[in-house]
One Martini backbone bead per residue (centre of mass of N, CA, C, O) as a GRO file, in nm:
protein
  481
    1MET     BB    1   9.694  13.411   4.287
    2ILE     BB    2   9.711  13.482   4.637
    3PHE     BB    3   9.962  13.414   4.870
    4LYS     BB    4   9.999  13.393   5.189
    5GLY     BB    5  10.304  13.496   5.268
    6LEU     BB    6  10.667  13.417   5.226
    7ILE     BB    7  10.632  13.164   5.052
    8PRO     BB    8  10.709  13.046   4.770
    9GLU     BB    9  10.541  12.863   4.544
   10HIS     BB   10  10.778  12.671   4.448
   11ARG     BB   11  10.835  12.559   4.736
   12ILE     BB   12  10.564  12.422   4.781
   13ILE     BB   13  10.582  12.234   4.535
   14GLU     BB   14  10.834  12.087   4.629
   15ARG     BB   15  10.694  11.966   4.878
   16LEU     BB   16  10.475  11.806   4.725
   17ARG     BB   17  10.675  11.625   4.574
   18TYR     BB   18  10.803  11.500   4.829
   19GLU     BB   19  10.518  11.380   4.942
   20ASN     BB   20  10.494  11.251   4.621
   21PRO     BB   21  10.693  11.013   4.492
   22TRP     BB   22  10.493  10.845   4.296
   23TRP     BB   23  10.500  11.038   4.054
   24VAL     BB   24  10.781  10.885   3.985
   25THR     BB   25  10.808  10.583   4.124
   26LYS     BB   26  10.514  10.434   4.171
   27THR     BB   27  10.570  10.438   4.493
   28ILE     BB   28  10.592  10.395   4.808
   29PRO     BB   29  10.765  10.417   5.069
   30GLU     BB   30  10.932  10.165   5.228
   31VAL     BB   31  10.864  10.233   5.526
   32PHE     BB   32  10.552  10.172   5.464
   33LYS     BB   33  10.550   9.900   5.306
   34ILE     BB   34  10.669   9.721   5.561
   35MET     BB   35  10.427   9.777   5.713
   36SER     BB   36  10.180   9.672   5.893
   37LYS     BB   37   9.860   9.619   5.873
   38ARG     BB   38   9.579   9.695   5.980
   39LEU     BB   39   9.285   9.526   6.020
   40TYR     BB   40   9.114   9.794   5.947
   41PHE     BB   41   9.181   9.833   5.647
   42ASP     BB   42   8.954   9.654   5.511
   43LEU     BB   43   8.730   9.850   5.628
   44PHE     BB   44   8.833  10.130   5.504
   45LEU     BB   45   8.885  10.116   5.191
   46PRO     BB   46   8.586  10.126   5.081
   47PHE     BB   47   8.552  10.430   5.151
   48VAL     BB   48   8.767  10.527   4.945
   49THR     BB   49   8.642  10.369   4.675
   50GLU     BB   50   8.383  10.504   4.689
   51GLU     BB   51   8.164  10.649   4.424
   52VAL     BB   52   7.860  10.699   4.476
   53VAL     BB   53   7.929  10.837   4.738
   54LYS     BB   54   7.952  11.194   4.805
   55ARG     BB   55   8.217  11.165   5.025
   56ALA     BB   56   8.401  11.229   5.285
   57VAL     BB   57   8.676  11.098   5.472
   58VAL     BB   58   8.702  11.055   5.835
   59LEU     BB   59   8.995  10.993   6.013
   60MET     BB   60   8.991  10.883   6.340
   61GLY     BB   61   9.197  10.929   6.641
   62PRO     BB   62   9.439  10.869   6.820
   63ARG     BB   63   9.742  10.895   6.885
   64ARG     BB   64   9.958  10.656   6.735
   65VAL     BB   65   9.763  10.429   6.560
   66GLY     BB   66   9.806  10.468   6.221
   67LYS     BB   67   9.685  10.677   6.012
   68THR     BB   68   9.909  10.755   5.813
   69VAL     BB   69   9.978  10.466   5.729
   70MET     BB   70   9.693  10.407   5.614
   71LEU     BB   71   9.709  10.608   5.384
   72PHE     BB   72   9.954  10.477   5.242
   73HIS     BB   73   9.812  10.203   5.200
   74CYS     BB   74   9.595  10.318   5.016
   75ILE     BB   75   9.783  10.417   4.794
   76ASP     BB   76   9.904  10.141   4.736
   77SER     BB   77   9.638  10.005   4.652
   78LEU     BB   78   9.571  10.200   4.416
   79LEU     BB   79   9.823  10.136   4.253
   80GLU     BB   80   9.757   9.827   4.222
   81GLN     BB   81   9.474   9.907   4.070
   82GLY     BB   82   9.583  10.146   3.849
   83VAL     BB   83   9.622  10.416   3.947
   84ASP     BB   84   9.727  10.711   3.879
   85PRO     BB   85   9.982  10.861   4.050
   86GLN     BB   86   9.883  11.166   3.970
   87GLN     BB   87   9.591  11.101   4.131
   88LEU     BB   88   9.773  11.114   4.396
   89PHE     BB   89   9.721  11.311   4.699
   90PHE     BB   90   9.951  11.426   4.954
   91VAL     BB   91   9.906  11.609   5.278
   92GLY     BB   92  10.064  11.773   5.554
   93ILE     BB   93   9.917  12.018   5.744
   94ASP     BB   94  10.146  12.050   5.978
   95ASN     BB   95  10.311  12.206   5.788
   96PRO     BB   96  10.428  12.532   5.790
   97ILE     BB   97  10.416  12.588   5.475
   98TYR     BB   98  10.075  12.594   5.491
   99VAL     BB   99  10.034  12.850   5.609
  100ASN     BB  100   9.739  13.025   5.515
  101LEU     BB  101   9.622  12.777   5.367
  102GLY     BB  102   9.390  12.639   5.193
  103LEU     BB  103   9.270  12.363   5.050
  104GLU     BB  104   9.234  12.487   4.764
  105ASP     BB  105   9.512  12.606   4.736
  106ILE     BB  106   9.656  12.328   4.745
  107LEU     BB  107   9.505  12.200   4.510
  108LEU     BB  108   9.601  12.407   4.291
  109LEU     BB  109   9.904  12.335   4.326
  110TYR     BB  110   9.872  12.047   4.234
  111GLN     BB  111   9.771  12.116   3.952
  112LYS     BB  112  10.028  12.270   3.872
  113ALA     BB  113  10.239  12.044   3.920
  114MET     BB  114  10.067  11.834   3.713
  115ASN     BB  115   9.901  11.962   3.486
  116LEU     BB  116   9.588  11.965   3.531
  117ASP     BB  117   9.260  11.973   3.403
  118THR     BB  118   9.150  11.767   3.630
  119PHE     BB  119   8.998  11.598   3.927
  120LYS     BB  120   8.905  11.353   3.800
  121GLY     BB  121   8.977  11.063   3.987
  122CYS     BB  122   9.087  11.180   4.242
  123TYR     BB  123   9.301  11.143   4.536
  124VAL     BB  124   9.266  11.319   4.851
  125PHE     BB  125   9.513  11.368   5.116
  126PHE     BB  126   9.453  11.493   5.450
  127ASP     BB  127   9.677  11.541   5.701
  128GLU     BB  128   9.619  11.682   5.989
  129ILE     BB  129   9.352  11.878   5.970
  130GLN     BB  130   9.338  12.040   6.252
  131TYR     BB  131   9.555  12.270   6.159
  132LEU     BB  132   9.297  12.382   6.022
  133LYS     BB  133   9.102  12.629   6.018
  134ASP     BB  134   8.793  12.540   5.936
  135TRP     BB  135   8.806  12.260   5.783
  136GLU     BB  136   8.506  12.179   5.740
  137ARG     BB  137   8.436  12.410   5.546
  138HIS     BB  138   8.647  12.351   5.330
  139LEU     BB  139   8.558  12.053   5.274
  140LYS     BB  140   8.268  12.108   5.192
  141VAL     BB  141   8.339  12.272   4.939
  142LEU     BB  142   8.496  12.050   4.790
  143VAL     BB  143   8.271  11.839   4.772
  144ASP     BB  144   8.083  12.032   4.605
  145SER     BB  145   8.296  12.121   4.372
  146TYR     BB  146   8.424  11.797   4.362
  147PRO     BB  147   8.240  11.518   4.297
  148GLU     BB  148   8.492  11.350   4.131
  149THR     BB  149   8.637  11.363   4.416
  150LYS     BB  150   8.841  11.217   4.663
  151PHE     BB  151   8.819  11.273   5.019
  152ILE     BB  152   9.085  11.232   5.268
  153VAL     BB  153   9.092  11.253   5.625
  154SER     BB  154   9.305  11.334   5.911
  155GLY     BB  155   9.312  11.306   6.285
  156SER     BB  156   9.391  11.373   6.648
  157ALA     BB  157   9.197  11.605   6.729
  158ALA     BB  158   8.918  11.462   6.809
  159ALA     BB  159   8.726  11.675   6.913
  160ALA     BB  160   8.707  11.837   6.654
  161LEU     BB  161   8.641  11.616   6.452
  162LYS     BB  162   8.385  11.503   6.585
  163TRP     BB  163   8.212  11.761   6.610
  164TYR     BB  164   8.245  11.899   6.330
  165SER     BB  165   8.162  11.663   6.144
  166THR     BB  166   7.876  11.645   6.262
  167GLU     BB  167   7.775  11.944   6.228
  168SER     BB  168   7.900  12.023   5.922
  169GLY     BB  169   7.892  11.719   5.755
  170ALA     BB  170   7.616  11.657   5.679
  171GLY     BB  171   7.622  11.429   5.404
  172ARG     BB  172   7.961  11.463   5.348
  173PHE     BB  173   8.055  11.278   5.587
  174THR     BB  174   8.267  10.997   5.686
  175ASP     BB  175   8.319  10.826   5.971
  176PHE     BB  176   8.636  10.686   6.112
  177LEU     BB  177   8.741  10.471   6.371
  178LEU     BB  178   9.068  10.441   6.508
  179PRO     BB  179   9.188  10.237   6.725
  180PRO     BB  180   9.351  10.092   6.923
  181LEU     BB  181   9.488   9.812   6.968
  182THR     BB  182   9.390   9.510   6.958
  183PHE     BB  183   9.444   9.194   7.059
  184GLN     BB  184   9.430   9.070   6.779
  185GLU     BB  185   9.636   9.268   6.650
  186TYR     BB  186   9.868   9.205   6.837
  187ILE     BB  187   9.896   8.907   6.754
  188HIS     BB  188   9.940   8.969   6.455
  189LEU     BB  189  10.189   9.163   6.478
  190LYS     BB  190  10.356   8.924   6.643
  191LYS     BB  191  10.310   8.651   6.504
  192LEU     BB  192  10.067   8.465   6.696
  193ASN     BB  193   9.837   8.295   6.545
  194HIS     BB  194   9.916   8.000   6.641
  195LEU     BB  195   9.756   8.025   6.921
  196MET     BB  196   9.507   8.003   6.732
  197TYR     BB  197   9.164   7.870   6.696
  198ASP     BB  198   8.885   7.729   6.556
  199ASP     BB  199   8.564   7.715   6.725
  200VAL     BB  200   8.349   7.632   7.002
  201ILE     BB  201   8.090   7.749   7.218
  202GLU     BB  202   7.878   7.765   7.491
  203TYR     BB  203   7.560   7.954   7.452
  204ALA     BB  204   7.255   7.916   7.537
  205ASN     BB  205   7.259   7.610   7.417
  206LYS     BB  206   7.475   7.716   7.201
  207PRO     BB  207   7.675   7.716   6.931
  208ILE     BB  208   7.967   7.928   6.897
  209ALA     BB  209   8.185   8.094   6.735
  210TYR     BB  210   8.542   8.052   6.831
  211SER     BB  211   8.843   8.159   6.965
  212LEU     BB  212   9.112   7.960   7.053
  213THR     BB  213   9.377   7.803   7.246
  214HIS     BB  214   9.681   7.617   7.263
  215ASP     BB  215   9.816   7.847   7.482
  216LEU     BB  216   9.728   7.995   7.768
  217LYS     BB  217   9.988   8.082   7.903
  218GLU     BB  218  10.093   8.252   7.661
  219LEU     BB  219   9.845   8.434   7.627
  220ASN     BB  220   9.859   8.559   7.913
  221LYS     BB  221  10.133   8.687   7.874
  222GLU     BB  222  10.043   8.868   7.634
  223PHE     BB  223   9.812   9.011   7.782
  224LEU     BB  224   9.987   9.159   7.984
  225ASN     BB  225  10.154   9.306   7.769
  226TYR     BB  226   9.911   9.451   7.643
  227ILE     BB  227   9.820   9.609   7.891
  228ASN     BB  228  10.102   9.766   7.914
  229PHE     BB  229  10.190   9.790   7.563
  230GLY     BB  230   9.936   9.744   7.328
  231GLY     BB  231   9.813  10.019   7.178
  232TYR     BB  232  10.087  10.063   7.002
  233PRO     BB  233  10.268   9.971   6.739
  234GLU     BB  234  10.553  10.080   6.827
  235VAL     BB  235  10.557   9.950   7.111
  236VAL     BB  236  10.523   9.650   7.042
  237LEU     BB  237  10.803   9.658   6.847
  238SER     BB  238  10.955   9.809   7.114
  239GLU     BB  239  11.160   9.773   7.382
  240ARG     BB  240  11.267  10.057   7.414
  241ILE     BB  241  10.991  10.193   7.456
  242GLN     BB  242  10.897  10.015   7.694
  243SER     BB  243  11.133  10.131   7.884
  244ASP     BB  244  10.999  10.440   7.791
  245MET     BB  245  10.685  10.524   7.823
  246GLY     BB  246  10.686  10.812   7.932
  247ARG     BB  247  10.809  10.950   7.683
  248PHE     BB  248  10.634  10.844   7.450
  249VAL     BB  249  10.335  10.857   7.561
  250LYS     BB  250  10.322  11.102   7.739
  251ASN     BB  251  10.466  11.316   7.560
  252ASP     BB  252  10.331  11.234   7.268
  253ILE     BB  253  10.024  11.207   7.372
  254VAL     BB  254   9.914  11.328   7.634
  255ASP     BB  255  10.046  11.615   7.636
  256LYS     BB  256   9.943  11.710   7.355
  257VAL     BB  257   9.645  11.706   7.441
  258LEU     BB  258   9.650  11.860   7.721
  259LEU     BB  259   9.860  12.110   7.634
  260ARG     BB  260   9.735  12.165   7.328
  261ASP     BB  261   9.468  12.076   7.198
  262LEU     BB  262   9.249  12.147   7.416
  263PRO     BB  263   9.327  12.442   7.481
  264SER     BB  264   9.296  12.547   7.184
  265LEU     BB  265   8.991  12.463   7.150
  266TYR     BB  266   8.874  12.564   7.471
  267GLY     BB  267   9.041  12.762   7.650
  268ILE     BB  268   9.224  12.635   7.855
  269ARG     BB  269   9.400  12.753   8.134
  270ASP     BB  270   9.428  12.501   8.342
  271VAL     BB  271   9.636  12.254   8.254
  272GLN     BB  272   9.725  12.131   8.524
  273GLU     BB  273   9.446  12.049   8.621
  274LEU     BB  274   9.384  11.860   8.386
  275ASN     BB  275   9.627  11.676   8.432
  276ARG     BB  276   9.554  11.585   8.720
  277PHE     BB  277   9.277  11.467   8.647
  278PHE     BB  278   9.374  11.249   8.452
  279THR     BB  279   9.559  11.103   8.652
  280TYR     BB  280   9.331  11.028   8.847
  281LEU     BB  281   9.172  10.856   8.639
  282ALA     BB  282   9.395  10.660   8.553
  283TYR     BB  283   9.446  10.529   8.834
  284ASN     BB  284   9.102  10.471   8.840
  285THR     BB  285   9.042  10.273   8.634
  286GLY     BB  286   8.705  10.137   8.663
  287ASN     BB  287   8.573  10.331   8.845
  288GLU     BB  288   8.347  10.478   9.049
  289PHE     BB  289   8.165  10.788   9.013
  290SER     BB  290   8.111  11.123   9.130
  291TYR     BB  291   8.080  11.456   9.138
  292GLU     BB  292   8.117  11.482   9.442
  293SER     BB  293   8.375  11.309   9.479
  294MET     BB  294   8.548  11.458   9.273
  295ALA     BB  295   8.534  11.741   9.396
  296GLN     BB  296   8.654  11.658   9.668
  297GLU     BB  297   8.929  11.523   9.563
  298SER     BB  298   9.014  11.769   9.348
  299GLY     BB  299   8.886  12.072   9.380
  300ILE     BB  300   8.668  12.074   9.151
  301LYS     BB  301   8.422  12.190   8.987
  302LYS     BB  302   8.151  12.048   8.852
  303ASP     BB  303   8.133  12.201   8.579
  304THR     BB  304   8.433  12.149   8.508
  305LEU     BB  305   8.426  11.841   8.518
  306LYS     BB  306   8.224  11.799   8.286
  307LYS     BB  307   8.404  11.925   8.070
  308TYR     BB  308   8.651  11.746   8.099
  309LEU     BB  309   8.510  11.482   8.031
  310GLU     BB  310   8.426  11.564   7.747
  311TYR     BB  311   8.707  11.624   7.633
  312LEU     BB  312   8.845  11.347   7.696
  313GLU     BB  313   8.645  11.179   7.529
  314ALA     BB  314   8.676  11.334   7.255
  315ALA     BB  315   9.003  11.257   7.272
  316PHE     BB  316   9.029  10.943   7.344
  317LEU     BB  317   9.114  10.886   7.665
  318ILE     BB  318   8.814  10.830   7.748
  319LYS     BB  319   8.542  10.630   7.906
  320VAL     BB  320   8.201  10.667   7.966
  321LEU     BB  321   7.993  10.483   8.194
  322ASN     BB  322   7.672  10.416   8.230
  323LYS     BB  323   7.396  10.366   8.439
  324VAL     BB  324   7.192  10.095   8.544
  325GLY     BB  325   6.955   9.904   8.642
  326ILE     BB  326   6.823   9.591   8.683
  327ASN     BB  327   6.623   9.672   8.421
  328ALA     BB  328   6.807   9.863   8.226
  329LYS     BB  329   6.736  10.141   8.318
  330ARG     BB  330   6.765  10.461   8.302
  331LEU     BB  331   6.857  10.715   8.485
  332LYS     BB  332   6.738  11.027   8.532
  333ARG     BB  333   6.990  11.076   8.721
  334VAL     BB  334   7.325  11.150   8.699
  335THR     BB  335   7.553  11.034   8.962
  336LYS     BB  336   7.684  10.773   8.835
  337PHE     BB  337   8.009  10.647   8.709
  338LYS     BB  338   8.236  10.524   8.472
  339VAL     BB  339   8.599  10.525   8.417
  340TYR     BB  340   8.799  10.480   8.118
  341LEU     BB  341   9.049  10.395   7.952
  342THR     BB  342   9.116  10.344   7.605
  343ASN     BB  343   9.410  10.252   7.723
  344SER     BB  344   9.598  10.072   7.938
  345SER     BB  345   9.896  10.186   7.863
  346LEU     BB  346   9.859  10.468   7.987
  347ARG     BB  347   9.912  10.381   8.282
  348THR     BB  348  10.200  10.287   8.243
  349ALA     BB  349  10.313  10.565   8.154
  350LEU     BB  350  10.229  10.711   8.434
  351PHE     BB  351  10.350  10.473   8.604
  352SER     BB  352  10.332  10.125   8.594
  353PRO     BB  353  10.355   9.815   8.560
  354VAL     BB  354  10.170   9.528   8.580
  355SER     BB  355  10.082   9.247   8.746
  356ASP     BB  356   9.889   8.948   8.775
  357THR     BB  357   9.878   9.017   9.114
  358ASP     BB  358   9.763   9.280   9.116
  359PRO     BB  359   9.495   9.463   9.231
  360GLU     BB  360   9.465   9.626   8.943
  361MET     BB  361   9.404   9.399   8.733
  362GLY     BB  362   9.096   9.403   8.715
  363ASN     BB  363   9.072   9.695   8.593
  364MET     BB  364   9.260   9.639   8.348
  365VAL     BB  365   9.081   9.428   8.217
  366GLU     BB  366   8.837   9.603   8.180
  367THR     BB  367   8.980   9.815   8.005
  368ALA     BB  368   9.065   9.623   7.777
  369ILE     BB  369   8.782   9.525   7.701
  370LEU     BB  370   8.651   9.800   7.639
  371SER     BB  371   8.858   9.885   7.409
  372GLN     BB  372   8.744   9.684   7.190
  373TRP     BB  373   8.471   9.879   7.146
  374MET     BB  374   8.552  10.162   7.023
  375HIS     BB  375   8.448  10.145   6.722
  376CYS     BB  376   8.150  10.095   6.861
  377GLU     BB  377   7.981  10.373   6.933
  378GLN     BB  378   7.671  10.281   6.888
  379LEU     BB  379   7.688  10.128   7.138
  380ASP     BB  380   7.506  10.052   7.447
  381LEU     BB  381   7.720  10.077   7.696
  382THR     BB  382   7.706   9.941   8.028
  383TYR     BB  383   7.621   9.941   8.375
  384ALA     BB  384   7.511   9.764   8.670
  385ARG     BB  385   7.328   9.916   8.951
  386TRP     BB  386   7.178   9.827   9.276
  387LYS     BB  387   6.909   9.895   9.558
  388GLU     BB  388   6.674   9.698   9.453
  389GLY     BB  389   6.450   9.447   9.490
  390ARG     BB  390   6.725   9.224   9.482
  391GLY     BB  391   6.889   9.430   9.613
  392GLU     BB  392   7.230   9.416   9.578
  393GLY     BB  393   7.418   9.513   9.269
  394GLU     BB  394   7.642   9.397   8.988
  395VAL     BB  395   7.735   9.467   8.638
  396ASP     BB  396   7.997   9.539   8.431
  397LEU     BB  397   7.851   9.452   8.145
  398VAL     BB  398   7.606   9.615   7.923
  399LEU     BB  399   7.383   9.553   7.655
  400VAL     BB  400   7.172   9.785   7.494
  401ASP     BB  401   6.904   9.816   7.310
  402ASP     BB  402   6.820  10.091   7.097
  403LYS     BB  403   6.506  10.001   7.070
  404SER     BB  404   6.404   9.827   7.335
  405TYR     BB  405   6.581   9.875   7.604
  406LYS     BB  406   6.718   9.596   7.624
  407PRO     BB  407   6.908   9.347   7.719
  408VAL     BB  408   7.140   9.136   7.556
  409TRP     BB  409   7.389   9.142   7.768
  410GLY     BB  410   7.614   8.998   8.021
  411VAL     BB  411   7.925   9.084   8.208
  412GLU     BB  412   8.166   8.929   8.416
  413ILE     BB  413   8.470   9.069   8.533
  414LYS     BB  414   8.741   8.845   8.593
  415TRP     BB  415   9.060   8.779   8.788
  416SER     BB  416   8.948   8.463   8.840
  417ASP     BB  417   8.873   8.109   8.945
  418ARG     BB  418   8.672   8.085   9.194
  419TYR     BB  419   8.377   8.108   9.053
  420PHE     BB  420   8.358   7.826   8.925
  421ASP     BB  421   8.318   7.693   9.230
  422LYS     BB  422   8.154   7.981   9.327
  423ILE     BB  423   7.865   8.070   9.188
  424LYS     BB  424   7.694   8.197   9.424
  425GLU     BB  425   7.866   8.472   9.409
  426LEU     BB  426   7.681   8.538   9.131
  427LYS     BB  427   7.403   8.673   9.209
  428SER     BB  428   7.380   8.937   9.049
  429LEU     BB  429   7.385   8.808   8.766
  430LYS     BB  430   7.141   8.629   8.807
  431ASN     BB  431   6.934   8.851   8.877
  432PHE     BB  432   6.962   9.006   8.613
  433CYS     BB  433   6.875   8.778   8.425
  434GLN     BB  434   6.595   8.721   8.551
  435GLU     BB  435   6.480   9.013   8.522
  436ASN     BB  436   6.558   8.995   8.179
  437ASN     BB  437   6.538   8.708   8.042
  438LEU     BB  438   6.826   8.574   8.075
  439GLU     BB  439   6.983   8.258   8.016
  440ALA     BB  440   7.269   8.410   7.983
  441ALA     BB  441   7.630   8.443   8.060
  442VAL     BB  442   7.944   8.605   8.118
  443VAL     BB  443   8.260   8.481   8.258
  444THR     BB  444   8.560   8.571   8.362
  445ALA     BB  445   8.900   8.445   8.371
  446ILE     BB  446   9.205   8.287   8.365
  447ASN     BB  447   9.154   7.948   8.299
  448LYS     BB  448   8.863   7.899   8.296
  449MET     BB  449   8.630   7.659   8.131
  450GLY     BB  450   8.274   7.678   8.092
  451VAL     BB  451   7.960   7.547   8.224
  452GLN     BB  452   7.735   7.698   8.453
  453GLU     BB  453   7.462   7.654   8.690
  454LEU     BB  454   7.224   7.919   8.810
  455GLU     BB  455   6.915   7.895   8.839
  456SER     BB  456   6.898   7.854   8.502
  457VAL     BB  457   7.165   8.006   8.465
  458LYS     BB  458   7.403   8.028   8.213
  459LEU     BB  459   7.758   8.016   8.270
  460THR     BB  460   8.015   8.138   8.070
  461PHE     BB  461   8.346   8.047   8.087
  462ILE     BB  462   8.625   8.279   8.016
  463PRO     BB  463   8.912   8.372   7.941
  464ALA     BB  464   9.012   8.692   7.923
  465SER     BB  465   9.200   8.666   7.679
  466VAL     BB  466   8.996   8.525   7.489
  467TYR     BB  467   8.772   8.734   7.509
  468THR     BB  468   8.931   8.978   7.405
  469TYR     BB  469   8.997   8.867   7.131
  470ASN     BB  470   8.695   8.827   7.038
  471VAL     BB  471   8.602   9.116   7.062
  472GLY     BB  472   8.798   9.233   6.856
  473GLN     BB  473   8.699   9.049   6.624
  474ASN     BB  474   8.395   9.131   6.632
  475THR     BB  475   8.434   9.431   6.582
  476LEU     BB  476   8.562   9.395   6.301
  477GLN     BB  477   8.289   9.222   6.214
  478GLN     BB  478   8.037   9.362   6.346
  479LYS     BB  479   7.978   9.234   6.619
  480THR     BB  480   7.796   9.190   6.957
  481LEU     BB  481   7.937   8.906   7.106
   0.00000   0.00000   0.00000
């Protein structure tokens, strides 16, 4: 076999041995062993150990959310289950030593290093897969050629991973999205689980299981900290990084996507224009936009704007929320939509932390709540706004059933307690519920909790911090309420 490039084969094998210390030590490096597992780990591991379905697992997600660490935790778990250490192979494709090597080339070098007769029963982890051109074609060949080997890949250039794995890996790849930290994971990571306890709340005249807090004041303090700094495991655990969010998050996450990943994938020439556009969206997270207003304010052509929005959403930097009318029907022509950052702490990195009294806090709470749903891409989340029928109105978050096309629930997101005593001001939410035969809805607040009735519609008030925690928990448990 001829390897292209100037690096001798034995040097590459030395690197493979270095990246796989458990071949000798029978354990993963201590630096990964002591790291807390993401709560999503228990959801992800079964995809890795699944033997019946002959598919590769594609772990996708934004930069710095813990994908590489999760792969090492998988290796650790497999070692604990008694898998032979020499059947576990990890390689970081981003290392320049592997340049010009295909996946199978690397796999055969692993075979040579371990003197393996067969790859049967082996687990092969390719990290940062997007650095290999045509990776999806290479991976598809491996899945077909080695059906008794499990392939797990990860990557951060999410646009490429998302689109290519969907188009090229049909029936051969299983995608798994690892989102930024949810609020539940943040509380878990900071060892603050004692703040929460299991109870029930009333919703639509029924008790539903819910996590409540022993100390709402403390939870709200942590919620504000989560909004400003909570999306990334490293940031949560480091006050030093929190004091310099611009350097860590902007330079290491935002800039690498905007200035390197997206331009290289889509041939974007004016990266500064893309950068300015993202900054404009980040500052206005949670606002409603139209292509006309965007073009006017940014000076960018509509067709270019549409492409930028697609790229930024595919790269997991933003989430576009489409609008429905009062009857939850999609509008034939998309003229207006909302744009949210996928992680509220991105805004902190670009600008500055918010306080709980800042006027931007309402939009930041919306952004934080919406980010809890990121793993559940299949859910049809929308917002409602209308100027017909029952007058003018809006509901912040609506889940539409993908089969019946009818709303399952509506949520009005507020960072205020005033509506608990002035429920008549929630006329839009009441009208939406009555129009769609919904007997109940949720309204978030700062401290207020309880049920109020407005013309037979029961409004369950929940503190925004408690609601956000429960949405993150329900997403992890794959529930939709």
